[in-house]
N, C-alpha and C positions, 0 to 999 in steps of 0.2 A: 364221835371224837370231833372236837372243835379245833380248827387251826387258828392260832393267834399270831399276830404280827406285833412286835414291840417297837414303839416309836419313843426314842429317848434322846435327849441332848447328850452329845459325846465330846464335843470340843473341849480340850483342856482337862479332861478327866482321865484318870488312870484306868488301865484294863481291869484291875481288881475292883475298882468302884463301879464300873459299868456292869461287870458280871454279877456283883452282889446285888445291884439294883434290879437286874433282869430276873434274878431268882425271886425276889419279892414281888415283882410285877406279874410273874407267872401265877403265883398264889392269889394275887388280887384278881386276876382275870378268871381263874377257876371259880372263885366265889361269885363274881359278877355274872358269870355264865351258868352258874349253878351246876357245875360238873367237875368231876375229878379227872376227866379224860380230855386233856388239852395237848395239842401238838404245837410246839413252838417252832415257827418257821425260822430257819437259820438266816437271820438278818444282821448279825453282827459281822460286818465286813472288815474284820481285822486283817491286816496284810495288804489292804488296797489303798494305803495312804498315799501312794504315788499317783493316784488317779485324781482328776479334777473333781471338785465337789458336785458338779452337775452330773457327771458320769456315775458317781456313787449314788446319787439320788435316783437316777434312772434304774440302776441295778436294784435298789431298794423297792421302788414302785413295782418292778416286775415281780418281785417276791410277794408284795402286798396283794397282787391280783389273785393269789391263791388263798387268802385269809378269809375266815368267817367273821373275825373281829380284830380290831386294832386297839391295843391298850396304849394310852399316852401317859408317859411318866411326868411327874411334876417338873415344871419348867419348860414344857414343850412349846409354850407360846413365845419363849425367848429364842427359840432355835429355828432358823429359816427352813431347814429341811423338814422338821417336825410340822411346821405350819403348812407346808405343801402337802405332806402326807395326810394331815387332818382334812384339808380341803378335798383331796382325792378320795379319801374314805367316805366323806360326807356326800360328795357328788356321785359316787358310784355305789352307794347303798351298803357299804360295809359297816357292820355294827361298831360303834365307838364306845370305848370304856375310858373314863378319866380316872387315873389312880389318885388316891388321896395322898397328899404330901405334906 
């Protein structure tokens, strides 16, 4: 079983849109990893909106530490947190998947 971390832009998006995109990203990750057995790390920090952005990023990076791979949603380059997550995954040798968008 491969553990995946989802990195996606969230600012200004509805919960429904975020969840729908996450479902598609899980399928993309399974194809890229050539497995049907993926465990999605719970990285959707809904309910933490009262925390400063850097605190949310710290929580997200802590979860990323358990990932075998990170899938990046379209638009990740335009989101500050996603760019930091990409750098962390790259620097720490976590497999990176770029979803097609």
